[in-house]
N, CA and C atoms as an extended XYZ file, in Angstrom:
546
Properties=species:S:1:pos:R:3:atomname:S:1:resname:S:1:resid:I:1 pbc="F F F"
N       -35.768      -35.615     -123.277 N   MET     1
C       -35.190      -36.836     -122.751 CA  MET     1
C       -35.140      -37.862     -123.871 C   MET     1
N       -34.046      -38.523     -123.970 N   ALA     2
C       -33.873      -39.518     -125.024 CA  ALA     2
C       -34.340      -40.884     -124.536 C   ALA     2
N       -35.206      -41.500     -125.291 N   GLY     3
C       -35.646      -42.857     -124.989 CA  GLY     3
C       -36.205      -43.020     -123.595 C   GLY     3
N       -35.715      -44.047     -122.924 N   HIS     4
C       -36.200      -44.360     -121.580 CA  HIS     4
C       -35.143      -44.089     -120.519 C   HIS     4
N       -34.257      -43.170     -120.804 N   GLU     5
C       -33.228      -42.816     -119.836 CA  GLU     5
C       -33.856      -42.152     -118.623 C   GLU     5
N       -33.212      -42.310     -117.482 N   THR     6
C       -33.655      -41.599     -116.290 CA  THR     6
C       -32.609      -40.540     -115.971 C   THR     6
N       -33.061      -39.449     -115.422 N   HIS     7
C       -32.179      -38.352     -115.072 CA  HIS     7
C       -32.414      -37.966     -113.621 C   HIS     7
N       -31.346      -37.625     -112.944 N   HIS     8
C       -31.458      -37.184     -111.556 CA  HIS     8
C       -31.681      -35.681     -111.531 C   HIS     8
N       -32.646      -35.237     -110.757 N   THR     9
C       -32.923      -33.822     -110.586 CA  THR     9
C       -32.717      -33.470     -109.124 C   THR     9
N       -31.918      -32.452     -108.869 N   LEU    10
C       -31.677      -32.025     -107.497 CA  LEU    10
C       -32.948      -31.451     -106.887 C   LEU    10
N       -33.126      -31.694     -105.610 N   ALA    11
C       -34.234      -31.063     -104.892 CA  ALA    11
C       -33.981      -29.560     -104.866 C   ALA    11
N       -35.053      -28.782     -104.874 N   LEU    12
C       -34.888      -27.331     -104.827 CA  LEU    12
C       -34.257      -26.920     -103.509 C   LEU    12
N       -33.400      -25.903     -103.546 N   PRO    13
C       -32.774      -25.443     -102.301 CA  PRO    13
C       -33.794      -24.734     -101.412 C   PRO    13
N       -33.460      -24.633     -100.140 N   GLU    14
C       -34.291      -23.898      -99.191 CA  GLU    14
C       -33.595      -22.580      -98.879 C   GLU    14
N       -34.401      -21.550      -98.633 N   PHE    15
C       -33.852      -20.220      -98.394 CA  PHE    15
C       -34.392      -19.641      -97.098 C   PHE    15
N       -33.505      -19.007      -96.320 N   ASP    16
C       -33.944      -18.260      -95.140 CA  ASP    16
C       -34.598      -16.954      -95.575 C   ASP    16
N       -34.008      -16.325      -96.581 N   LYS    17
C       -34.535      -15.076      -97.132 CA  LYS    17
C       -34.967      -15.371      -98.570 C   LYS    17
N       -36.205      -15.045      -98.894 N   ALA    18
C       -36.750      -15.353     -100.220 CA  ALA    18
C       -35.916      -14.712     -101.328 C   ALA    18
N       -35.548      -15.491     -102.340 N   PRO    19
C       -34.792      -14.921     -103.458 CA  PRO    19
C       -35.706      -14.136     -104.401 C   PRO    19
N       -35.118      -13.121     -105.024 N   LYS    20
C       -35.834      -12.315     -106.008 CA  LYS    20
C       -35.150      -12.522     -107.354 C   LYS    20
N       -35.921      -12.994     -108.332 N   LEU    21
C       -35.357      -13.280     -109.644 CA  LEU    21
C       -35.994      -12.419     -110.725 C   LEU    21
N       -35.233      -12.205     -111.769 N   LEU    22
C       -35.737      -11.537     -112.956 CA  LEU    22
C       -35.842      -12.589     -114.053 C   LEU    22
N       -37.034      -12.744     -114.590 N   ILE    23
C       -37.242      -13.628     -115.733 CA  ILE    23
C       -37.198      -12.745     -116.976 C   ILE    23
N       -36.280      -13.051     -117.875 N   VAL    24
C       -36.174      -12.311     -119.126 CA  VAL    24
C       -36.553      -13.276     -120.245 C   VAL    24
N       -37.603      -12.920     -120.986 N   VAL    25
C       -38.118      -13.823     -122.015 CA  VAL    25
C       -38.200      -13.120     -123.362 C   VAL    25
N       -37.849      -13.859     -124.394 N   ALA    26
C       -38.034      -13.409     -125.773 CA  ALA    26
C       -39.262      -14.152     -126.300 C   ALA    26
N       -40.409      -13.470     -126.419 N   PRO    27
C       -41.650      -14.165     -126.780 CA  PRO    27
C       -41.890      -14.265     -128.290 C   PRO    27
N       -40.838      -14.480     -129.052 N   TYR    28
C       -40.973      -14.582     -130.509 CA  TYR    28
C       -41.988      -15.667     -130.884 C   TYR    28
N       -41.877      -16.818     -130.212 N   TYR    29
C       -42.888      -17.877     -130.320 CA  TYR    29
C       -43.684      -17.811     -129.021 C   TYR    29
N       -44.721      -16.999     -129.014 N   LYS    30
C       -45.439      -16.637     -127.792 CA  LYS    30
C       -45.963      -17.838     -127.007 C   LYS    30
N       -46.553      -18.810     -127.674 N   ASP    31
C       -47.097      -19.970     -126.965 CA  ASP    31
C       -45.998      -20.768     -126.278 C   ASP    31
N       -44.863      -20.896     -126.925 N   ILE    32
C       -43.716      -21.599     -126.330 CA  ILE    32
C       -43.201      -20.796     -125.134 C   ILE    32
N       -43.038      -19.494     -125.333 N   ALA    33
C       -42.543      -18.623     -124.263 CA  ALA    33
C       -43.467      -18.656     -123.046 C   ALA    33
N       -44.765      -18.648     -123.274 N   ASP    34
C       -45.718      -18.679     -122.153 CA  ASP    34
C       -45.555      -19.950     -121.324 C   ASP    34
N       -45.330      -21.074     -121.971 N   GLN    35
C       -45.114      -22.331     -121.250 CA  GLN    35
C       -43.804      -22.283     -120.442 C   GLN    35
N       -42.762      -21.736     -121.055 N   LEU    36
C       -41.477      -21.616     -120.355 CA  LEU    36
C       -41.627      -20.734     -119.114 C   LEU    36
N       -42.327      -19.622     -119.260 N   VAL    37
C       -42.539      -18.709     -118.136 CA  VAL    37
C       -43.363      -19.388     -117.040 C   VAL    37
N       -44.387      -20.110     -117.408 N   ALA    38
C       -45.219      -20.797     -116.410 CA  ALA    38
C       -44.385      -21.771     -115.588 C   ALA    38
N       -43.529      -22.521     -116.249 N   GLY    39
C       -42.661      -23.458     -115.539 CA  GLY    39
C       -41.693      -22.749     -114.608 C   GLY    39
N       -41.111      -21.642     -115.078 N   ALA    40
C       -40.158      -20.884     -114.259 CA  ALA    40
C       -40.851      -20.286     -113.036 C   ALA    40
N       -42.004      -19.689     -113.249 N   ARG    41
C       -42.740      -19.087     -112.136 CA  ARG    41
C       -43.065      -20.118     -111.055 C   ARG    41
N       -43.494      -21.286     -111.481 N   ALA    42
C       -43.864      -22.326     -110.516 CA  ALA    42
C       -42.667      -22.732     -109.651 C   ALA    42
N       -41.500      -22.861     -110.245 N   GLN    43
C       -40.315      -23.254     -109.475 CA  GLN    43
C       -39.912      -22.157     -108.496 C   GLN    43
N       -39.941      -20.910     -108.940 N   ILE    44
C       -39.567      -19.793     -108.072 CA  ILE    44
C       -40.542      -19.694     -106.900 C   ILE    44
N       -41.816      -19.811     -107.191 N   GLU    45
C       -42.830      -19.720     -106.137 CA  GLU    45
C       -42.764      -20.908     -105.189 C   GLU    45
N       -42.294      -22.060     -105.670 N   ALA    46
C       -42.188      -23.257     -104.827 CA  ALA    46
C       -41.195      -23.077     -103.681 C   ALA    46
N       -40.228      -22.171     -103.840 N   VAL    47
C       -39.264      -21.915     -102.762 CA  VAL    47
C       -39.583      -20.621     -102.023 C   VAL    47
N       -40.748      -20.033     -102.313 N   GLY    48
C       -41.137      -18.794     -101.659 CA  GLY    48
C       -40.507      -17.556     -102.276 C   GLY    48
N       -39.939      -17.710     -103.459 N   GLY    49
C       -39.281      -16.587     -104.118 CA  GLY    49
C       -40.254      -15.669     -104.833 C   GLY    49
N       -39.743      -14.522     -105.216 N   THR    50
C       -40.516      -13.564     -106.001 CA  THR    50
C       -39.807      -13.346     -107.331 C   THR    50
N       -40.543      -12.765     -108.271 N   HIS    51
C       -39.941      -12.539     -109.586 CA  HIS    51
C       -40.575      -11.363     -110.275 C   HIS    51
N       -39.816      -10.806     -111.191 N   GLU    52
C       -40.320       -9.823     -112.137 CA  GLU    52
C       -40.126      -10.428     -113.511 C   GLU    52
N       -40.938      -10.007     -114.452 N   LEU    53
C       -40.877      -10.524     -115.818 CA  LEU    53
C       -40.701       -9.360     -116.781 C   LEU    53
N       -39.730       -9.488     -117.677 N   ILE    54
C       -39.604       -8.512     -118.758 CA  ILE    54
C       -39.488       -9.280     -120.067 C   ILE    54
N       -39.944       -8.639     -121.125 N   GLU    55
C       -39.860       -9.213     -122.462 CA  GLU    55
C       -38.872       -8.414     -123.290 C   GLU    55
N       -38.136       -9.113     -124.131 N   VAL    56
C       -37.201       -8.487     -125.064 CA  VAL    56
C       -37.498       -9.042     -126.455 C   VAL    56
N       -37.053       -8.351     -127.525 N   PRO    57
C       -37.432       -8.755     -128.881 CA  PRO    57
C       -36.998      -10.164     -129.296 C   PRO    57
N       -35.801      -10.589     -128.903 N   GLY    58
C       -35.318      -11.886     -129.354 CA  GLY    58
C       -34.272      -12.458     -128.418 C   GLY    58
N       -33.819      -13.668     -128.733 N   ALA    59
C       -32.863      -14.379     -127.878 CA  ALA    59
C       -31.538      -13.636     -127.728 C   ALA    59
N       -31.131      -12.903     -128.742 N   LEU    60
C       -29.876      -12.159     -128.637 CA  LEU    60
C       -29.964      -11.027     -127.613 C   LEU    60
N       -31.154      -10.521     -127.372 N   GLU    61
C       -31.321       -9.431     -126.411 CA  GLU    61
C       -31.469       -9.913     -124.974 C   GLU    61
N       -31.713      -11.187     -124.775 N   VAL    62
C       -31.886      -11.718     -123.414 CA  VAL    62
C       -30.642      -11.472     -122.558 C   VAL    62
N       -29.431      -11.863     -122.999 N   PRO    63
C       -28.271      -11.619     -122.143 CA  PRO    63
C       -27.961      -10.134     -121.941 C   PRO    63
N       -28.265       -9.313     -122.924 N   THR    64
C       -28.045       -7.870     -122.762 CA  THR    64
C       -28.923       -7.329     -121.643 C   THR    64
N       -30.196       -7.704     -121.631 N   ALA    65
C       -31.104       -7.261     -120.572 CA  ALA    65
C       -30.655       -7.784     -119.211 C   ALA    65
N       -30.222       -9.032     -119.161 N   ILE    66
C       -29.737       -9.590     -117.898 CA  ILE    66
C       -28.486       -8.850     -117.441 C   ILE    66
N       -27.588       -8.561     -118.362 N   GLY    67
C       -26.371       -7.822     -118.012 CA  GLY    67
C       -26.684       -6.451     -117.449 C   GLY    67
N       -27.651       -5.756     -118.050 N   GLN    68
C       -28.048       -4.448     -117.533 CA  GLN    68
C       -28.622       -4.573     -116.121 C   GLN    68
N       -29.509       -5.529     -115.931 N   ALA    69
C       -30.116       -5.715     -114.608 CA  ALA    69
C       -29.071       -6.143     -113.579 C   ALA    69
N       -28.125       -6.966     -113.976 N   PHE    70
C       -27.071       -7.426     -113.069 CA  PHE    70
C       -26.240       -6.243     -112.574 C   PHE    70
N       -26.001       -5.271     -113.461 N   ARG    71
C       -25.206       -4.104     -113.098 CA  ARG    71
C       -26.016       -3.020     -112.395 C   ARG    71
N       -27.292       -2.852     -112.752 N   MET    72
C       -28.040       -1.670     -112.309 CA  MET    72
C       -29.203       -1.929     -111.363 C   MET    72
N       -29.588       -3.156     -111.147 N   ALA    73
C       -30.742       -3.450     -110.299 CA  ALA    73
C       -30.336       -4.482     -109.251 C   ALA    73
N       -31.261       -4.799     -108.378 N   HIS    74
C       -30.940       -5.795     -107.356 CA  HIS    74
C       -31.836       -7.028     -107.519 C   HIS    74
N       -31.257       -8.040     -108.121 N   PHE    75
C       -31.902       -9.349     -108.221 CA  PHE    75
C       -30.894      -10.369     -107.737 C   PHE    75
N       -31.402      -11.419     -107.105 N   ASP    76
C       -30.504      -12.491     -106.666 CA  ASP    76
C       -30.109      -13.386     -107.834 C   ASP    76
N       -30.984      -13.496     -108.828 N   GLY    77
C       -30.704      -14.366     -109.952 CA  GLY    77
C       -31.575      -14.042     -111.147 C   GLY    77
N       -31.305      -14.760     -112.221 N   PHE    78
C       -31.946      -14.468     -113.500 CA  PHE    78
C       -32.331      -15.763     -114.207 C   PHE    78
N       -33.434      -15.702     -114.940 N   VAL    79
C       -33.872      -16.832     -115.750 CA  VAL    79
C       -33.986      -16.335     -117.186 C   VAL    79
N       -33.215      -16.939     -118.074 N   ALA    80
C       -33.204      -16.579     -119.490 CA  ALA    80
C       -34.107      -17.549     -120.241 C   ALA    80
N       -35.128      -17.014     -120.926 N   LEU    81
C       -36.083      -17.870     -121.615 CA  LEU    81
C       -36.321      -17.397     -123.046 C   LEU    81
N       -36.529      -18.343     -123.919 N   GLY    82
C       -36.844      -18.048     -125.312 CA  GLY    82
C       -36.742      -19.326     -126.120 C   GLY    82
N       -36.900      -19.193     -127.412 N   CYS    83
C       -36.854      -20.360     -128.286 CA  CYS    83
C       -36.287      -19.947     -129.639 C   CYS    83
N       -35.335      -20.735     -130.108 N   VAL    84
C       -34.750      -20.528     -131.428 CA  VAL    84
C       -34.961      -21.823     -132.208 C   VAL    84
N       -35.700      -21.725     -133.301 N   ILE    85
C       -35.977      -22.890     -134.145 CA  ILE    85
C       -35.148      -22.766     -135.418 C   ILE    85
N       -34.442      -23.837     -135.762 N   ARG    86
C       -33.568      -23.814     -136.936 CA  ARG    86
C       -34.360      -23.425     -138.180 C   ARG    86
N       -33.780      -22.538     -138.955 N   GLY    87
C       -34.374      -22.125     -140.221 CA  GLY    87
C       -33.487      -22.557     -141.372 C   GLY    87
N       -33.578      -21.840     -142.452 N   GLU    88
C       -32.841      -22.199     -143.659 CA  GLU    88
C       -31.479      -21.527     -143.773 C   GLU    88
N       -31.169      -20.614     -142.835 N   THR    89
C       -29.904      -19.888     -142.927 CA  THR    89
C       -29.047      -20.155     -141.693 C   THR    89
N       -27.842      -19.615     -141.714 N   THR    90
C       -26.932      -19.786     -140.578 CA  THR    90
C       -27.248      -18.843     -139.427 C   THR    90
N       -28.264      -18.026     -139.569 N   HIS    91
C       -28.660      -17.121     -138.486 CA  HIS    91
C       -28.948      -17.907     -137.204 C   HIS    91
N       -29.533      -19.075     -137.339 N   TYR    92
C       -29.820      -19.946     -136.199 CA  TYR    92
C       -28.544      -20.182     -135.379 C   TYR    92
N       -27.454      -20.546     -136.050 N   ASP    93
C       -26.193      -20.829     -135.357 CA  ASP    93
C       -25.674      -19.600     -134.626 C   ASP    93
N       -25.769      -18.455     -135.275 N   THR    94
C       -25.320      -17.210     -134.648 CA  THR    94
C       -26.120      -16.918     -133.391 C   THR    94
N       -27.429      -16.986     -133.485 N   VAL    95
C       -28.280      -16.672     -132.335 CA  VAL    95
C       -28.031      -17.655     -131.200 C   VAL    95
N       -27.986      -18.935     -131.507 N   CYS    96
C       -27.758      -19.954     -130.465 CA  CYS    96
C       -26.411      -19.763     -129.783 C   CYS    96
N       -25.371      -19.661     -130.594 N   ASN    97
C       -24.016      -19.565     -130.039 CA  ASN    97
C       -23.797      -18.265     -129.273 C   ASN    97
N       -24.207      -17.157     -129.858 N   ASP    98
C       -23.928      -15.872     -129.221 CA  ASP    98
C       -24.745      -15.659     -127.953 C   ASP    98
N       -26.011      -16.059     -127.944 N   SER    99
C       -26.806      -15.888     -126.728 CA  SER    99
C       -26.280      -16.792     -125.614 C   SER    99
N       -25.943      -18.002     -125.943 N   SER   100
C       -25.419      -18.938     -124.949 CA  SER   100
C       -24.070      -18.471     -124.400 C   SER   100
N       -23.205      -18.022     -125.281 N   ARG   101
C       -21.884      -17.544     -124.863 CA  ARG   101
C       -22.018      -16.318     -123.951 C   ARG   101
N       -22.891      -15.388     -124.305 N   ALA   102
C       -23.073      -14.186     -123.485 CA  ALA   102
C       -23.621      -14.533     -122.107 C   ALA   102
N       -24.542      -15.472     -122.042 N   ILE   103
C       -25.089      -15.893     -120.751 CA  ILE   103
C       -24.006      -16.563     -119.912 C   ILE   103
N       -23.190      -17.403     -120.532 N   ALA   104
C       -22.094      -18.054     -119.800 CA  ALA   104
C       -21.106      -17.019     -119.261 C   ALA   104
N       -20.782      -16.011     -120.049 N   LEU   105
C       -19.856      -14.975     -119.592 CA  LEU   105
C       -20.427      -14.191     -118.414 C   LEU   105
N       -21.720      -13.895     -118.449 N   LEU   106
C       -22.345      -13.223     -117.313 CA  LEU   106
C       -22.288      -14.096     -116.064 C   LEU   106
N       -22.482      -15.387     -116.248 N   GLY   107
C       -22.376      -16.313     -115.127 CA  GLY   107
C       -20.977      -16.316     -114.529 C   GLY   107
N       -19.973      -16.273     -115.373 N   LEU   108
C       -18.596      -16.240     -114.884 CA  LEU   108
C       -18.267      -14.941     -114.161 C   LEU   108
N       -19.049      -13.893     -114.418 N   GLN   109
C       -18.882      -12.619     -113.710 CA  GLN   109
C       -19.638      -12.606     -112.384 C   GLN   109
N       -20.381      -13.668     -112.097 N   GLY   110
C       -21.069      -13.768     -110.819 CA  GLY   110
C       -22.579      -13.737     -110.877 C   GLY   110
N       -23.156      -13.543     -112.051 N   ALA   111
C       -24.614      -13.549     -112.164 CA  ALA   111
C       -25.117      -14.990     -112.050 C   ALA   111
N       -26.145      -15.197     -111.252 N   CYS   112
C       -26.737      -16.527     -111.073 CA  CYS   112
C       -27.831      -16.685     -112.124 C   CYS   112
N       -27.522      -17.368     -113.215 N   ILE   113
C       -28.425      -17.452     -114.362 CA  ILE   113
C       -28.769      -18.894     -114.681 C   ILE   113
N       -30.047      -19.124     -114.910 N   GLY   114
C       -30.506      -20.385     -115.470 CA  GLY   114
C       -30.861      -20.141     -116.928 C   GLY   114
N       -30.254      -20.898     -117.823 N   ASN   115
C       -30.460      -20.686     -119.256 CA  ASN   115
C       -31.542      -21.623     -119.773 C   ASN   115
N       -32.691      -21.048     -120.094 N   GLY   116
C       -33.795      -21.818     -120.645 CA  GLY   116
C       -34.134      -21.387     -122.062 C   GLY   116
N       -33.132      -20.945     -122.809 N   ILE   117
C       -33.371      -20.610     -124.210 CA  ILE   117
C       -33.280      -21.917     -124.999 C   ILE   117
N       -34.414      -22.350     -125.519 N   LEU   118
C       -34.460      -23.589     -126.279 CA  LEU   118
C       -33.808      -23.395     -127.643 C   LEU   118
N       -33.021      -24.349     -128.066 N   THR   119
C       -32.443      -24.349     -129.408 CA  THR   119
C       -32.815      -25.686     -130.031 C   THR   119
N       -33.764      -25.636     -130.971 N   VAL   120
C       -34.363      -26.873     -131.476 CA  VAL   120
C       -34.397      -26.889     -133.002 C   VAL   120
N       -34.649      -28.065     -133.528 N   GLU   121
C       -34.725      -28.253     -134.979 CA  GLU   121
C       -36.095      -27.896     -135.545 C   GLU   121
N       -37.150      -28.048     -134.719 N   ASN   122
C       -38.501      -27.819     -135.235 CA  ASN   122
C       -39.457      -27.478     -134.085 C   ASN   122
N       -40.642      -27.038     -134.450 N   ARG   123
C       -41.645      -26.619     -133.469 CA  ARG   123
C       -42.041      -27.756     -132.536 C   ARG   123
N       -42.172      -28.957     -133.049 N   ALA   124
C       -42.576      -30.090     -132.207 CA  ALA   124
C       -41.587      -30.296     -131.059 C   ALA   124
N       -40.295      -30.192     -131.340 N   GLN   125
C       -39.294      -30.315     -130.275 CA  GLN   125
C       -39.459      -29.200     -129.242 C   GLN   125
N       -39.731      -28.003     -129.716 N   ALA   126
C       -39.909      -26.869     -128.803 CA  ALA   126
C       -41.112      -27.092     -127.893 C   ALA   126
N       -42.210      -27.538     -128.463 N   GLU   127
C       -43.419      -27.749     -127.674 CA  GLU   127
C       -43.199      -28.788     -126.580 C   GLU   127
N       -42.531      -29.871     -126.911 N   ILE   128
C       -42.255      -30.930     -125.932 CA  ILE   128
C       -41.384      -30.397     -124.797 C   ILE   128
N       -40.359      -29.627     -125.122 N   ARG   129
C       -39.429      -29.122     -124.117 CA  ARG   129
C       -40.037      -28.004     -123.266 C   ARG   129
N       -40.919      -27.210     -123.849 N   ALA   130
C       -41.476      -26.063     -123.130 CA  ALA   130
C       -42.624      -26.436     -122.203 C   ALA   130
N       -43.370      -27.447     -122.520 N   GLU   131
C       -44.578      -27.826     -121.774 CA  GLU   131
C       -44.282      -27.905     -120.269 C   GLU   131
N       -44.975      -27.068     -119.504 N   ALA   132
C       -44.756      -27.019     -118.058 CA  ALA   132
C       -45.070      -28.356     -117.382 C   ALA   132
N       -45.982      -29.128     -117.948 N   GLN   133
C       -46.307      -30.447     -117.399 CA  GLN   133
C       -45.473      -31.551     -118.048 C   GLN   133
N       -44.586      -31.181     -118.962 N   GLY   134
C       -43.742      -32.144     -119.663 CA  GLY   134
C       -42.288      -31.996     -119.244 C   GLY   134
N       -41.429      -31.694     -120.213 N   GLN   135
C       -40.007      -31.551     -119.895 CA  GLN   135
C       -39.709      -30.304     -119.074 C   GLN   135
N       -40.576      -29.296     -119.145 N   ASN   136
C       -40.516      -28.125     -118.268 CA  ASN   136
C       -39.131      -27.472     -118.227 C   ASN   136
N       -38.600      -27.129     -119.390 N   LYS   137
C       -37.279      -26.502     -119.444 CA  LYS   137
C       -37.272      -25.114     -118.816 C   LYS   137
N       -38.405      -24.427     -118.789 N   GLY   138
C       -38.480      -23.149     -118.074 CA  GLY   138
C       -38.300      -23.361     -116.578 C   GLY   138
N       -38.960      -24.388     -116.059 N   GLY   139
C       -38.787      -24.731     -114.647 CA  GLY   139
C       -37.368      -25.168     -114.344 C   GLY   139
N       -36.770      -25.903     -115.259 N   GLY   140
C       -35.382      -26.335     -115.080 CA  GLY   140
C       -34.418      -25.165     -115.036 C   GLY   140
N       -34.671      -24.164     -115.878 N   ALA   141
C       -33.816      -22.974     -115.878 CA  ALA   141
C       -33.958      -22.213     -114.566 C   ALA   141
N       -35.186      -22.082     -114.075 N   ALA   142
C       -35.398      -21.411     -112.793 CA  ALA   142
C       -34.725      -22.192     -111.664 C   ALA   142
N       -34.843      -23.517     -111.693 N   ALA   143
C       -34.202      -24.341     -110.660 CA  ALA   143
C       -32.689      -24.153     -110.689 C   ALA   143
N       -32.104      -24.073     -111.881 N   ALA   144
C       -30.657      -23.856     -111.998 CA  ALA   144
C       -30.274      -22.520     -111.366 C   ALA   144
N       -31.036      -21.468     -111.672 N   ALA   145
C       -30.752      -20.155     -111.079 CA  ALA   145
C       -30.872      -20.215     -109.558 C   ALA   145
N       -31.885      -20.900     -109.050 N   LEU   146
C       -32.074      -21.018     -107.603 CA  LEU   146
C       -30.910      -21.749     -106.943 C   LEU   146
N       -30.418      -22.800     -107.577 N   HIS   147
C       -29.258      -23.517     -107.024 CA  HIS   147
C       -28.020      -22.627     -107.004 C   HIS   147
N       -27.832      -21.828     -108.043 N   LEU   148
C       -26.685      -20.920     -108.072 CA  LEU   148
C       -26.821      -19.820     -107.024 C   LEU   148
N       -28.034      -19.337     -106.801 N   ILE   149
C       -28.268      -18.351     -105.741 CA  ILE   149
C       -27.900      -18.955     -104.388 C   ILE   149
N       -28.324      -20.189     -104.151 N   ALA   150
C       -28.008      -20.866     -102.884 CA  ALA   150
C       -26.496      -20.987     -102.706 C   ALA   150
N       -25.785      -21.325     -103.782 N   LEU   151
C       -24.317      -21.404     -103.689 CA  LEU   151
C       -23.704      -20.041     -103.415 C   LEU   151
N       -24.186      -19.017     -104.106 N   ALA   152
C       -23.652      -17.673     -103.896 CA  ALA   152
C       -23.854      -17.233     -102.446 C   ALA   152
N       -25.019      -17.547     -101.900 N   ARG   153
C       -25.273      -17.186     -100.503 CA  ARG   153
C       -24.399      -18.005      -99.563 C   ARG   153
N       -24.179      -19.241      -99.888 N   ARG   154
C       -23.325      -20.103      -99.061 CA  ARG   154
C       -21.896      -19.572      -99.030 C   ARG   154
N       -21.417      -19.134     -100.189 N   TRP   155
C       -20.043      -18.671     -100.296 CA  TRP   155
C       -19.925      -17.164     -100.195 C   TRP   155
N       -21.030      -16.496      -99.837 N   GLY   156
C       -21.048      -15.033      -99.777 CA  GLY   156
C       -20.050      -14.498      -98.784 C   GLY   156
N       -19.875      -13.230      -98.823 N   GLY   157
C       -18.929      -12.569      -97.931 CA  GLY   157
C       -18.267      -11.445      -98.686 C   GLY   157
N       -17.075      -11.112      -98.253 N   ALA   158
C       -16.347      -10.012      -98.877 CA  ALA   158
C       -16.087      -10.327     -100.352 C   ALA   158
N       -16.372       -9.348     -101.183 N   LYS   159
C       -16.139       -9.505     -102.613 CA  LYS   159
C       -14.673       -9.207     -102.911 C   LYS   159
N       -14.119       -9.998     -103.788 N   ARG   160
C       -12.746       -9.768     -104.214 CA  ARG   160
C       -12.749       -9.218     -105.620 C   ARG   160
N       -11.846       -8.299     -105.887 N   SER   161
C       -11.758       -7.718     -107.219 CA  SER   161
C       -11.206       -8.731     -108.204 C   SER   161
N       -11.679       -8.607     -109.429 N   VAL   162
C       -11.160       -9.426     -110.508 CA  VAL   162
C       -10.671       -8.448     -111.561 C   VAL   162
N        -9.437       -8.600     -111.981 N   GLY   163
C        -8.923       -7.693     -113.001 CA  GLY   163
C        -8.034       -6.641     -112.378 C   GLY   163
N        -8.099       -5.438     -112.890 N   PHE   164
C        -7.232       -4.360     -112.443 CA  PHE   164
C        -7.601       -3.903     -111.040 C   PHE   164
N        -6.585       -3.624     -110.237 N   LEU   165
C        -6.805       -3.074     -108.914 CA  LEU   165
C        -6.945       -1.567     -109.059 C   LEU   165
N        -7.910       -0.990     -108.326 N   GLN   166
C        -8.232        0.399     -108.570 CA  GLN   166
C        -7.640        1.385     -107.573 C   GLN   166
N        -7.414        0.988     -106.352 N   ASP   167
C        -6.863        1.946     -105.405 CA  ASP   167
C        -5.987        1.226     -104.388 C   ASP   167
N        -5.326        2.030     -103.530 N   ARG   168
C        -4.393        1.468     -102.554 CA  ARG   168
C        -5.074        0.460     -101.633 C   ARG   168
N        -6.322        0.733     -101.237 N   GLU   169
C        -7.029       -0.181     -100.342 CA  GLU   169
C        -7.210       -1.549     -100.995 C   GLU   169
N        -7.567       -1.557     -102.260 N   GLU   170
C        -7.718       -2.832     -102.960 CA  GLU   170
C        -6.363       -3.528     -103.097 C   GLU   170
N        -5.317       -2.750     -103.336 N   ILE   171
C        -3.985       -3.342     -103.443 CA  ILE   171
C        -3.609       -3.966     -102.111 C   ILE   171
N        -3.899       -3.247     -101.005 N   GLN   172
C        -3.606       -3.750      -99.669 CA  GLN   172
C        -4.371       -5.045      -99.413 C   GLN   172
N        -5.657       -5.069      -99.778 N   ILE   173
C        -6.478       -6.259      -99.572 CA  ILE   173
C        -5.956       -7.409     -100.420 C   ILE   173
N        -5.656       -7.125     -101.691 N   ALA   174
C        -5.171       -8.180     -102.582 CA  ALA   174
C        -3.866       -8.752     -102.090 C   ALA   174
N        -3.015       -7.911     -101.548 N   GLY   175
C        -1.729       -8.376     -101.013 CA  GLY   175
C        -1.838       -8.854      -99.580 C   GLY   175
N        -3.054       -8.902      -99.057 N   GLN   176
C        -3.361       -9.352      -97.700 CA  GLN   176
C        -2.544       -8.599      -96.668 C   GLN   176
N        -2.403       -7.273      -96.916 N   GLY   177
C        -1.746       -6.431      -95.937 CA  GLY   177
C        -0.240       -6.526      -95.924 C   GLY   177
N         0.363       -7.118      -96.936 N   ARG   178
C         1.800       -7.307      -96.941 CA  ARG   178
C         2.504       -6.250      -97.786 C   ARG   178
N         1.893       -5.113      -97.961 N   GLY   179
C         2.545       -4.053      -98.736 CA  GLY   179
C         2.076       -4.075     -100.180 C   GLY   179
N         2.682       -3.221     -100.993 N   PRO   180
C         2.261       -3.090     -102.396 CA  PRO   180
C         2.440       -4.400     -103.170 C   PRO   180
N         1.538       -4.595     -104.101 N   VAL   181
C         1.602       -5.757     -104.967 CA  VAL   181
C         2.242       -5.333     -106.266 C   VAL   181
N         3.185       -6.108     -106.740 N   ALA   182
C         3.877       -5.768     -107.991 CA  ALA   182
C         3.019       -6.012     -109.181 C   ALA   182
């Protein structure tokens, strides 16, 4: 938070059926990662949700693991956690941009993801942002995923295909029963 600005935080959504989330963390900076996970767990548990935790080697692997789980497992949402601290090379930019872009693309495909991968200039910034009793960015990422899960459930129903139509039934549905679609 910059200076003395105030920020509005949405109240956590309520669920009839407890959501199940996957927390994917890159524990490269273990102490930072542990704080992020603690914040995320607290938010998920506050709404009666459950979670599983997996670790991956680095921030670039976080979206890959989420993508695999999104396709092959059953989770209502995902929390992406990790920390990237600027170094002396452009690797920082690659990791920040590519991990963020991959997470956004998964979100556009329908995955309910809260992105809590910190991208900071130095360790002090990371510590302030990760602290579960402070800025609690892990908790914020979990809250974002929970809000997206609530929206997905609100708008749930029949899934519509995106992209190529695969069979006559999908063509019929896409054309709303009005015959073949050109």
